KOLDREN-747834 format. One record per residue (C-alpha): residue number from 0; residue in three letters; chain; x, y, z. Coordinates in nm, 3 decimals. Example, Ala and Ser with C-alpha at 12.3 -4.5 7.8 and 13.67 -1.06 7.14 Angstrom:
2
> 0,ALA,A,1.230,-0.450,0.780
> 1,SER,A,1.367,-0.106,0.714
END
This chain:
498
> 0,UNK,A,25.712,8.508,16.794
> 1,UNK,A,25.429,8.309,16.806
> 2,UNK,A,25.294,8.133,17.105
> 3,UNK,A,25.196,7.771,16.994
> 4,UNK,A,24.815,7.599,17.082
> 5,UNK,A,24.811,7.545,17.435
> 6,UNK,A,24.574,7.235,17.356
> 7,UNK,A,24.698,6.923,17.208
> 8,UNK,A,24.512,6.836,16.851
> 9,UNK,A,24.627,6.809,16.510
> 10,UNK,A,24.968,6.879,16.367
> 11,UNK,A,25.014,7.125,16.093
> 12,UNK,A,25.157,7.450,15.993
> 13,UNK,A,25.068,7.741,16.241
> 14,UNK,A,24.804,7.975,16.065
> 15,UNK,A,24.972,8.262,16.184
> 16,UNK,A,25.150,8.464,15.905
> 17,UNK,A,25.519,8.550,15.939
> 18,UNK,A,25.534,8.895,16.085
> 19,UNK,A,25.293,9.134,16.301
> 20,UNK,A,24.964,9.242,16.205
> 21,UNK,A,24.920,9.542,16.005
> 22,UNK,A,24.824,9.829,16.221
> 23,UNK,A,24.650,10.139,16.146
> 24,UNK,A,24.905,10.408,16.258
> 25,UNK,A,24.609,10.594,16.489
> 26,UNK,A,24.587,10.265,16.662
> 27,UNK,A,24.942,10.173,16.697
> 28,UNK,A,24.987,10.491,16.875
> 29,UNK,A,24.730,10.453,17.127
> 30,UNK,A,24.838,10.107,17.189
> 31,UNK,A,25.207,10.269,17.257
> 32,UNK,A,25.078,10.477,17.514
> 33,UNK,A,24.849,10.216,17.666
> 34,UNK,A,25.111,9.980,17.725
> 35,UNK,A,25.301,10.187,17.962
> 36,UNK,A,25.005,10.163,18.192
> 37,UNK,A,24.821,9.824,18.149
> 38,UNK,A,24.803,9.535,17.903
> 39,UNK,A,24.637,9.609,17.549
> 40,UNK,A,24.569,9.311,17.377
> 41,UNK,A,24.377,9.314,17.037
> 42,UNK,A,24.116,9.052,17.006
> 43,UNK,A,23.837,8.917,16.836
> 44,UNK,A,23.786,8.939,16.452
> 45,UNK,A,24.115,9.141,16.363
> 46,UNK,A,24.351,8.885,16.521
> 47,UNK,A,24.117,8.598,16.378
> 48,UNK,A,24.124,8.805,16.014
> 49,UNK,A,24.505,8.839,16.012
> 50,UNK,A,24.563,8.479,16.115
> 51,UNK,A,24.339,8.376,15.819
> 52,UNK,A,24.525,8.606,15.545
> 53,UNK,A,24.233,8.840,15.540
> 54,UNK,A,24.208,9.263,15.605
> 55,UNK,A,24.050,9.312,15.910
> 56,UNK,A,23.729,9.487,15.895
> 57,UNK,A,23.730,9.657,16.266
> 58,UNK,A,24.004,9.660,16.553
> 59,UNK,A,23.903,9.582,16.886
> 60,UNK,A,24.152,9.595,17.197
> 61,UNK,A,24.079,9.432,17.562
> 62,UNK,A,24.280,9.651,17.811
> 63,UNK,A,24.408,9.455,18.135
> 64,UNK,A,24.513,9.625,18.430
> 65,UNK,A,24.365,9.981,18.397
> 66,UNK,A,24.015,10.117,18.568
> 67,UNK,A,23.714,10.289,18.368
> 68,UNK,A,23.841,10.666,18.416
> 69,UNK,A,24.205,10.577,18.372
> 70,UNK,A,24.170,10.407,18.027
> 71,UNK,A,23.942,10.704,17.924
> 72,UNK,A,24.195,10.948,18.041
> 73,UNK,A,24.465,10.803,17.845
> 74,UNK,A,24.233,10.775,17.530
> 75,UNK,A,24.098,11.117,17.520
> 76,UNK,A,24.384,11.305,17.366
> 77,UNK,A,24.375,11.073,17.072
> 78,UNK,A,24.036,11.174,16.928
> 79,UNK,A,23.656,11.189,16.983
> 80,UNK,A,23.573,10.963,17.248
> 81,UNK,A,23.211,10.792,17.279
> 82,UNK,A,23.115,10.687,17.646
> 83,UNK,A,22.770,10.541,17.589
> 84,UNK,A,22.947,10.202,17.649
> 85,UNK,A,23.046,10.306,18.005
> 86,UNK,A,22.839,10.026,18.169
> 87,UNK,A,23.003,9.745,17.988
> 88,UNK,A,23.355,9.896,18.034
> 89,UNK,A,23.359,10.034,17.663
> 90,UNK,A,23.524,10.364,17.515
> 91,UNK,A,23.501,10.427,17.166
> 92,UNK,A,23.766,10.622,16.981
> 93,UNK,A,23.681,10.847,16.655
> 94,UNK,A,23.983,10.891,16.422
> 95,UNK,A,24.005,10.972,16.074
> 96,UNK,A,23.666,10.823,15.987
> 97,UNK,A,23.776,10.518,16.155
> 98,UNK,A,23.650,10.391,16.513
> 99,UNK,A,23.847,10.176,16.737
> 100,UNK,A,23.663,10.013,17.036
> 101,UNK,A,23.835,9.975,17.383
> 102,UNK,A,23.730,9.724,17.661
> 103,UNK,A,23.754,9.620,18.008
> 104,UNK,A,23.750,9.236,18.078
> 105,UNK,A,23.432,9.205,18.227
> 106,UNK,A,23.249,8.923,18.404
> 107,UNK,A,22.875,8.832,18.266
> 108,UNK,A,22.612,8.728,18.519
> 109,UNK,A,22.280,8.546,18.342
> 110,UNK,A,21.969,8.714,18.467
> 111,UNK,A,21.709,8.708,18.267
> 112,UNK,A,21.612,8.594,17.894
> 113,UNK,A,21.735,8.670,17.569
> 114,UNK,A,22.082,8.814,17.467
> 115,UNK,A,22.027,9.142,17.675
> 116,UNK,A,21.966,8.925,18.006
> 117,UNK,A,22.283,8.996,18.171
> 118,UNK,A,22.461,9.179,18.439
> 119,UNK,A,22.763,9.282,18.277
> 120,UNK,A,23.064,9.388,18.523
> 121,UNK,A,23.385,9.520,18.381
> 122,UNK,A,23.706,9.347,18.601
> 123,UNK,A,24.035,9.480,18.498
> 124,UNK,A,24.199,9.225,18.705
> 125,UNK,A,24.032,8.917,18.552
> 126,UNK,A,24.279,8.687,18.371
> 127,UNK,A,24.332,8.651,17.998
> 128,UNK,A,24.198,8.277,18.006
> 129,UNK,A,23.931,8.359,18.204
> 130,UNK,A,23.846,8.638,17.975
> 131,UNK,A,23.819,8.438,17.691
> 132,UNK,A,23.563,8.242,17.789
> 133,UNK,A,23.287,8.465,17.740
> 134,UNK,A,23.344,8.497,17.371
> 135,UNK,A,23.157,8.331,17.155
> 136,UNK,A,23.375,8.084,16.956
> 137,UNK,A,23.742,8.005,16.993
> 138,UNK,A,23.866,8.164,16.683
> 139,UNK,A,23.742,8.494,16.820
> 140,UNK,A,23.951,8.412,17.161
> 141,UNK,A,24.251,8.418,16.985
> 142,UNK,A,24.437,8.749,17.131
> 143,UNK,A,24.782,8.929,16.997
> 144,UNK,A,25.029,9.116,17.251
> 145,UNK,A,25.145,9.434,17.087
> 146,UNK,A,25.430,9.448,17.382
> 147,UNK,A,25.588,9.103,17.340
> 148,UNK,A,25.453,9.043,17.000
> 149,UNK,A,25.310,8.717,17.098
> 150,UNK,A,24.970,8.560,16.996
> 151,UNK,A,24.769,8.404,17.332
> 152,UNK,A,24.552,8.140,17.257
> 153,UNK,A,24.391,7.978,17.579
> 154,UNK,A,24.143,7.784,17.407
> 155,UNK,A,24.280,7.641,17.095
> 156,UNK,A,24.139,7.870,16.845
> 157,UNK,A,24.464,7.828,16.617
> 158,UNK,A,24.390,7.431,16.570
> 159,UNK,A,24.036,7.522,16.526
> 160,UNK,A,24.156,7.745,16.248
> 161,UNK,A,24.375,7.492,16.107
> 162,UNK,A,24.102,7.218,16.046
> 163,UNK,A,23.868,7.519,15.947
> 164,UNK,A,23.632,7.430,16.271
> 165,UNK,A,23.369,7.659,16.460
> 166,UNK,A,23.367,7.564,16.814
> 167,UNK,A,23.207,7.729,17.084
> 168,UNK,A,23.453,7.889,17.371
> 169,UNK,A,23.281,7.725,17.644
> 170,UNK,A,22.953,7.655,17.828
> 171,UNK,A,22.833,8.031,17.854
> 172,UNK,A,22.776,8.024,17.475
> 173,UNK,A,22.414,7.877,17.533
> 174,UNK,A,22.319,8.215,17.756
> 175,UNK,A,22.300,8.410,17.447
> 176,UNK,A,22.114,8.237,17.160
> 177,UNK,A,22.226,8.510,16.944
> 178,UNK,A,22.531,8.320,16.880
> 179,UNK,A,22.361,8.054,16.694
> 180,UNK,A,22.285,8.293,16.436
> 181,UNK,A,22.657,8.444,16.435
> 182,UNK,A,22.748,8.071,16.410
> 183,UNK,A,22.541,8.078,16.067
> 184,UNK,A,22.702,8.393,15.910
> 185,UNK,A,23.055,8.332,16.052
> 186,UNK,A,23.055,7.965,15.889
> 187,UNK,A,22.938,8.138,15.550
> 188,UNK,A,23.205,8.367,15.602
> 189,UNK,A,23.480,8.199,15.668
> 190,UNK,A,23.425,7.860,15.505
> 191,UNK,A,23.407,7.685,15.867
> 192,UNK,A,23.236,7.416,15.931
> 193,UNK,A,23.042,7.374,16.287
> 194,UNK,A,23.174,7.118,16.550
> 195,UNK,A,22.982,6.856,16.611
> 196,UNK,A,22.927,6.958,16.987
> 197,UNK,A,22.870,7.298,16.922
> 198,UNK,A,22.583,7.172,16.665
> 199,UNK,A,22.432,6.957,16.997
> 200,UNK,A,22.479,7.246,17.198
> 201,UNK,A,22.280,7.511,16.950
> 202,UNK,A,21.989,7.230,16.915
> 203,UNK,A,21.941,7.233,17.283
> 204,UNK,A,21.859,7.627,17.302
> 205,UNK,A,21.651,7.635,16.980
> 206,UNK,A,21.360,7.750,17.178
> 207,UNK,A,21.550,8.040,17.229
> 208,UNK,A,21.558,8.176,16.938
> 209,UNK,A,21.190,8.315,16.993
> 210,UNK,A,21.346,8.557,17.251
> 211,UNK,A,21.559,8.733,16.966
> 212,UNK,A,21.480,9.077,16.899
> 213,UNK,A,21.416,9.108,16.494
> 214,UNK,A,21.657,9.377,16.444
> 215,UNK,A,21.955,9.155,16.573
> 216,UNK,A,21.784,8.858,16.368
> 217,UNK,A,21.841,9.092,16.048
> 218,UNK,A,22.219,9.206,16.164
> 219,UNK,A,22.298,8.791,16.138
> 220,UNK,A,22.116,8.759,15.784
> 221,UNK,A,22.231,9.090,15.665
> 222,UNK,A,22.622,8.978,15.719
> 223,UNK,A,22.517,8.623,15.566
> 224,UNK,A,22.397,8.777,15.256
> 225,UNK,A,22.639,9.069,15.185
> 226,UNK,A,22.988,8.947,15.311
> 227,UNK,A,22.924,8.543,15.271
> 228,UNK,A,23.227,8.343,15.045
> 229,UNK,A,23.047,7.990,15.061
> 230,UNK,A,22.666,8.087,15.175
> 231,UNK,A,22.575,7.724,15.170
> 232,UNK,A,22.799,7.665,15.489
> 233,UNK,A,22.563,7.866,15.676
> 234,UNK,A,22.247,7.719,15.555
> 235,UNK,A,22.445,7.382,15.680
> 236,UNK,A,22.432,7.531,16.024
> 237,UNK,A,22.074,7.604,16.058
> 238,UNK,A,21.979,7.244,15.920
> 239,UNK,A,22.264,7.086,16.141
> 240,UNK,A,22.118,7.289,16.463
> 241,UNK,A,21.763,7.237,16.362
> 242,UNK,A,21.757,7.639,16.364
> 243,UNK,A,21.636,7.607,16.007
> 244,UNK,A,21.264,7.529,16.132
> 245,UNK,A,21.287,7.898,16.268
> 246,UNK,A,21.256,8.004,15.887
> 247,UNK,A,20.964,7.817,15.752
> 248,UNK,A,20.992,7.928,15.398
> 249,UNK,A,21.346,7.779,15.377
> 250,UNK,A,21.283,7.455,15.620
> 251,UNK,A,20.985,7.420,15.329
> 252,UNK,A,21.288,7.316,15.059
> 253,UNK,A,21.461,7.060,15.295
> 254,UNK,A,21.412,6.751,15.138
> 255,UNK,A,21.156,6.864,14.885
> 256,UNK,A,21.214,6.661,14.567
> 257,UNK,A,21.332,6.777,14.212
> 258,UNK,A,21.319,6.574,13.882
> 259,UNK,A,21.692,6.437,13.906
> 260,UNK,A,21.708,6.455,13.580
> 261,UNK,A,21.687,6.845,13.538
> 262,UNK,A,21.827,6.868,13.914
> 263,UNK,A,22.058,6.601,13.964
> 264,UNK,A,22.209,6.757,14.292
> 265,UNK,A,21.920,6.676,14.494
> 266,UNK,A,21.636,6.823,14.674
> 267,UNK,A,21.544,7.240,14.655
> 268,UNK,A,21.755,7.316,14.968
> 269,UNK,A,22.026,7.158,14.835
> 270,UNK,A,21.979,7.313,14.489
> 271,UNK,A,21.950,7.663,14.666
> 272,UNK,A,22.265,7.611,14.834
> 273,UNK,A,22.464,7.562,14.531
> 274,UNK,A,22.315,7.876,14.372
> 275,UNK,A,22.383,8.093,14.669
> 276,UNK,A,22.771,7.952,14.639
> 277,UNK,A,22.755,7.995,14.255
> 278,UNK,A,22.668,8.398,14.291
> 279,UNK,A,22.932,8.431,14.584
> 280,UNK,A,23.184,8.315,14.290
> 281,UNK,A,23.055,8.576,14.021
> 282,UNK,A,23.282,8.872,13.994
> 283,UNK,A,22.993,9.105,13.942
> 284,UNK,A,22.857,9.019,14.280
> 285,UNK,A,23.204,9.047,14.438
> 286,UNK,A,23.264,9.375,14.259
> 287,UNK,A,22.909,9.526,14.360
> 288,UNK,A,22.845,9.767,14.683
> 289,UNK,A,22.750,9.594,14.983
> 290,UNK,A,22.350,9.678,14.973
> 291,UNK,A,22.344,9.501,14.563
> 292,UNK,A,22.539,9.202,14.724
> 293,UNK,A,22.301,9.172,14.997
> 294,UNK,A,21.991,9.206,14.765
> 295,UNK,A,22.103,8.989,14.533
> 296,UNK,A,22.198,8.703,14.784
> 297,UNK,A,21.846,8.737,14.935
> 298,UNK,A,21.698,8.666,14.575
> 299,UNK,A,21.884,8.386,14.498
> 300,UNK,A,21.821,8.224,14.872
> 301,UNK,A,21.437,8.277,14.789
> 302,UNK,A,21.376,8.214,14.434
> 303,UNK,A,21.259,7.887,14.447
> 304,UNK,A,21.010,7.928,14.757
> 305,UNK,A,20.736,7.888,14.540
> 306,UNK,A,20.816,7.542,14.483
> 307,UNK,A,20.696,7.421,14.849
> 308,UNK,A,20.284,7.499,14.743
> 309,UNK,A,20.372,7.410,14.357
> 310,UNK,A,20.534,7.072,14.371
> 311,UNK,A,20.325,6.763,14.235
> 312,UNK,A,20.434,6.439,14.049
> 313,UNK,A,20.287,6.480,13.702
> 314,UNK,A,20.343,6.363,13.336
> 315,UNK,A,20.541,6.549,13.112
> 316,UNK,A,20.713,6.473,12.769
> 317,UNK,A,20.542,6.162,12.860
> 318,UNK,A,20.768,6.078,13.182
> 319,UNK,A,20.590,6.103,13.530
> 320,UNK,A,20.828,6.360,13.685
> 321,UNK,A,20.877,6.644,14.000
> 322,UNK,A,20.715,6.971,13.794
> 323,UNK,A,20.644,7.308,14.016
> 324,UNK,A,20.428,7.506,13.771
> 325,UNK,A,20.423,7.878,13.815
> 326,UNK,A,20.658,7.856,14.135
> 327,UNK,A,20.828,8.168,14.019
> 328,UNK,A,20.478,8.378,14.051
> 329,UNK,A,20.419,8.197,14.335
> 330,UNK,A,20.721,8.265,14.511
> 331,UNK,A,20.663,8.596,14.598
> 332,UNK,A,20.396,8.575,14.892
> 333,UNK,A,20.661,8.357,15.069
> 334,UNK,A,20.966,8.571,14.997
> 335,UNK,A,20.749,8.852,15.119
> 336,UNK,A,20.701,8.652,15.433
> 337,UNK,A,21.070,8.540,15.483
> 338,UNK,A,21.204,8.898,15.446
> 339,UNK,A,20.958,9.040,15.694
> 340,UNK,A,21.033,8.724,15.955
> 341,UNK,A,21.424,8.811,15.945
> 342,UNK,A,21.363,9.221,15.960
> 343,UNK,A,21.429,9.275,15.625
> 344,UNK,A,21.335,9.654,15.530
> 345,UNK,A,21.107,9.750,15.292
> 346,UNK,A,21.333,9.836,15.050
> 347,UNK,A,21.490,9.538,15.050
> 348,UNK,A,21.161,9.358,14.977
> 349,UNK,A,21.109,9.535,14.687
> 350,UNK,A,21.416,9.460,14.559
> 351,UNK,A,21.397,9.097,14.588
> 352,UNK,A,21.025,9.017,14.546
> 353,UNK,A,21.004,9.103,14.173
> 354,UNK,A,21.337,8.898,14.112
> 355,UNK,A,21.158,8.591,14.212
> 356,UNK,A,20.868,8.608,14.042
> 357,UNK,A,21.065,8.652,13.708
> 358,UNK,A,21.327,8.451,13.730
> 359,UNK,A,21.203,8.230,13.501
> 360,UNK,A,21.157,8.496,13.247
> 361,UNK,A,21.447,8.360,12.980
> 362,UNK,A,21.243,8.021,12.988
> 363,UNK,A,20.887,8.162,12.924
> 364,UNK,A,20.975,8.450,12.684
> 365,UNK,A,21.131,8.258,12.412
> 366,UNK,A,21.458,8.230,12.264
> 367,UNK,A,21.486,8.636,12.171
> 368,UNK,A,21.208,8.843,12.306
> 369,UNK,A,21.119,9.176,12.184
> 370,UNK,A,21.187,9.523,12.294
> 371,UNK,A,20.825,9.577,12.402
> 372,UNK,A,20.874,9.253,12.608
> 373,UNK,A,21.192,9.379,12.801
> 374,UNK,A,21.103,9.731,12.878
> 375,UNK,A,20.793,9.564,13.055
> 376,UNK,A,21.018,9.305,13.239
> 377,UNK,A,21.256,9.637,13.344
> 378,UNK,A,20.910,9.812,13.463
> 379,UNK,A,20.815,9.491,13.636
> 380,UNK,A,21.151,9.475,13.817
> 381,UNK,A,21.201,9.819,13.944
> 382,UNK,A,21.364,9.906,14.156
> 383,UNK,A,21.579,9.563,14.079
> 384,UNK,A,21.708,9.575,13.725
> 385,UNK,A,21.762,9.317,13.417
> 386,UNK,A,22.119,9.285,13.477
> 387,UNK,A,22.031,9.198,13.835
> 388,UNK,A,21.798,8.957,13.735
> 389,UNK,A,22.062,8.795,13.467
> 390,UNK,A,22.270,8.750,13.768
> 391,UNK,A,22.025,8.553,13.965
> 392,UNK,A,21.937,8.369,13.635
> 393,UNK,A,22.292,8.224,13.624
> 394,UNK,A,22.291,8.139,13.966
> 395,UNK,A,22.009,7.934,13.937
> 396,UNK,A,22.143,7.751,13.598
> 397,UNK,A,22.498,7.702,13.799
> 398,UNK,A,22.321,7.558,14.074
> 399,UNK,A,22.267,7.256,13.957
> 400,UNK,A,22.580,7.026,13.908
> 401,UNK,A,22.707,6.853,13.699
> 402,UNK,A,22.451,6.993,13.435
> 403,UNK,A,22.600,7.263,13.173
> 404,UNK,A,22.458,7.617,13.152
> 405,UNK,A,22.238,7.509,12.859
> 406,UNK,A,22.014,7.814,12.881
> 407,UNK,A,22.327,8.043,12.899
> 408,UNK,A,22.301,8.144,12.544
> 409,UNK,A,21.924,8.279,12.621
> 410,UNK,A,22.024,8.482,12.893
> 411,UNK,A,22.313,8.653,12.737
> 412,UNK,A,22.078,8.777,12.447
> 413,UNK,A,21.820,8.894,12.708
> 414,UNK,A,22.139,9.075,12.870
> 415,UNK,A,22.255,9.214,12.493
> 416,UNK,A,21.874,9.335,12.423
> 417,UNK,A,21.867,9.530,12.766
> 418,UNK,A,22.165,9.703,12.663
> 419,UNK,A,22.085,9.778,12.357
> 420,UNK,A,21.786,9.941,12.453
> 421,UNK,A,21.956,10.086,12.754
> 422,UNK,A,21.761,9.964,13.022
> 423,UNK,A,21.982,9.698,13.167
> 424,UNK,A,22.043,9.875,13.509
> 425,UNK,A,21.728,10.093,13.467
> 426,UNK,A,21.376,10.072,13.404
> 427,UNK,A,21.200,10.306,13.139
> 428,UNK,A,21.077,10.624,13.256
> 429,UNK,A,20.730,10.774,13.129
> 430,UNK,A,20.856,11.065,12.876
> 431,UNK,A,20.515,11.224,12.897
> 432,UNK,A,20.367,11.360,13.184
> 433,UNK,A,20.112,11.582,13.307
> 434,UNK,A,20.273,11.899,13.185
> 435,UNK,A,20.242,11.786,12.830
> 436,UNK,A,19.857,11.716,12.844
> 437,UNK,A,19.831,12.042,12.989
> 438,UNK,A,20.057,12.195,12.685
> 439,UNK,A,19.801,12.026,12.446
> 440,UNK,A,19.488,12.216,12.609
> 441,UNK,A,19.375,11.910,12.829
> 442,UNK,A,19.214,12.036,13.161
> 443,UNK,A,19.361,11.843,13.476
> 444,UNK,A,19.144,11.593,13.681
> 445,UNK,A,19.080,11.231,13.753
> 446,UNK,A,19.132,11.121,13.362
> 447,UNK,A,19.470,11.266,13.317
> 448,UNK,A,19.580,10.909,13.493
> 449,UNK,A,19.441,10.652,13.233
> 450,UNK,A,19.540,10.894,12.943
> 451,UNK,A,19.908,10.875,13.084
> 452,UNK,A,19.907,10.493,13.139
> 453,UNK,A,19.765,10.447,12.780
> 454,UNK,A,20.053,10.682,12.666
> 455,UNK,A,20.341,10.461,12.859
> 456,UNK,A,20.195,10.160,12.739
> 457,UNK,A,20.254,10.302,12.380
> 458,UNK,A,20.575,10.387,12.494
> 459,UNK,A,20.683,10.043,12.589
> 460,UNK,A,20.523,9.916,12.268
> 461,UNK,A,20.770,10.149,12.078
> 462,UNK,A,20.509,10.410,11.988
> 463,UNK,A,20.783,10.661,12.040
> 464,UNK,A,21.128,10.707,12.223
> 465,UNK,A,21.149,11.084,12.257
> 466,UNK,A,20.974,11.394,12.390
> 467,UNK,A,20.903,11.523,12.047
> 468,UNK,A,20.800,11.200,11.902
> 469,UNK,A,20.566,11.164,12.205
> 470,UNK,A,20.399,11.489,12.142
> 471,UNK,A,20.344,11.412,11.840
> 472,UNK,A,20.185,11.084,11.879
> 473,UNK,A,19.971,11.251,12.129
> 474,UNK,A,19.832,11.495,11.906
> 475,UNK,A,19.761,11.254,11.641
> 476,UNK,A,19.579,10.983,11.870
> 477,UNK,A,19.394,11.285,12.137
> 478,UNK,A,19.052,11.160,12.028
> 479,UNK,A,19.115,10.779,12.082
> 480,UNK,A,19.318,10.852,12.399
> 481,UNK,A,19.002,11.029,12.562
> 482,UNK,A,18.875,10.823,12.870
> 483,UNK,A,18.546,10.649,12.776
> 484,UNK,A,18.252,10.634,13.010
> 485,UNK,A,18.416,10.328,13.175
> 486,UNK,A,18.679,10.555,13.284
> 487,UNK,A,18.945,10.376,13.045
> 488,UNK,A,19.086,10.524,12.744
> 489,UNK,A,18.960,10.359,12.400
> 490,UNK,A,19.071,10.044,12.293
> 491,UNK,A,19.176,10.163,11.956
> 492,UNK,A,19.421,10.433,12.104
> 493,UNK,A,19.709,10.268,11.928
> 494,UNK,A,19.869,10.504,11.649
> 495,UNK,A,19.675,10.433,11.321
> 496,UNK,A,19.882,10.698,11.152
> 497,UNK,A,20.064,10.485,10.849
END
């Protein structure tokens, strides 16, 4: 059934599972029709994922022996067709909330800079082996023929899968610099190691990074953050190829020393890699929705960015050590710059940065922080939540092998305290609003904001927890809540009632 690897290499079991890939019924019907007129082949990630025993995320079909118009006529009866990719010889068929891409083999001629500088010419007569050369990596150049039920592997992708190796498909790889970032996220998602010759080729095109549009950079980082199984594999790709320097906030961690007693694993970048891998192993992270996984992974990646400017050699506990005082609060600006650099949306930055700035709360707040401290923490973290922060803290603790999680009980108490207050997944909201002030006879105006701010501070302190209690508090403290000449409420606004 399986056509063996054409290239000589390491012997071993074929990674192909027994049987045939599971093909969704709508796609199977389309393939059945296409084999009567041409030669459709499943290609790319769907074949690779099947060989690795994974469920494919998408299906791509390359069709040989048909021109574009005939391909379109055959596919139209099967669903809504999208022909926006006509110039590239691509037809997308929408069926049952799923999209299937069908493309003609094509020749690509480099005409300019960047990943868009190509003259693309569909060519249905192109040999399968020649078509495979335009793909990025050998593991993505494996095809499956639904008519013969055979694997077609002209570039040795099966051997590379056995060796867990990511190797470029051909010399055309260097014409598209985006493929380096694709290697970065694929290595992390599939637990692959970059081949030495591919790493060298990536180093040679490092200057082409500046040609990449920010939205494509973000697309690869988003996949790394949301889909990685071993995120440190991707960081290793950036380091080995010299592309780490494209992200200065991350590059600043490479070789940055840490106290070996506290961090026996090595420098800050090594620690960061362990932390991201730790997060990826957590069931809570794996079960989260994709946007949450992405944001948490980026928070763990950036949690020690502040060490680049705060690490010094100083005496602590009578011993000279590497220390990084206030690195959590100093980490906010570089985290923001990094996220802007990779094109992260504003909502991502708003979620990530508070987690970075508060990731040592469990150390600074003592063994058992009180309710007011937890309520204020939840407000500082918004739109992230205390439960999110606990995951970041745990990833940080587990990123120091072989040290034990000596601060785990503190994090557990923090999490339990937040649950008792019902703020583990959301921040407290103000109970008293402007309408309550109006109902008490206060005239709307600029004085409302400082009054409401003072009321909210009292709420966070635990002065009241329901609307009725809040209104009663307002009535008892109305005079002291009135703004002074400076525009702020009296400092004696705390309820003095026995």
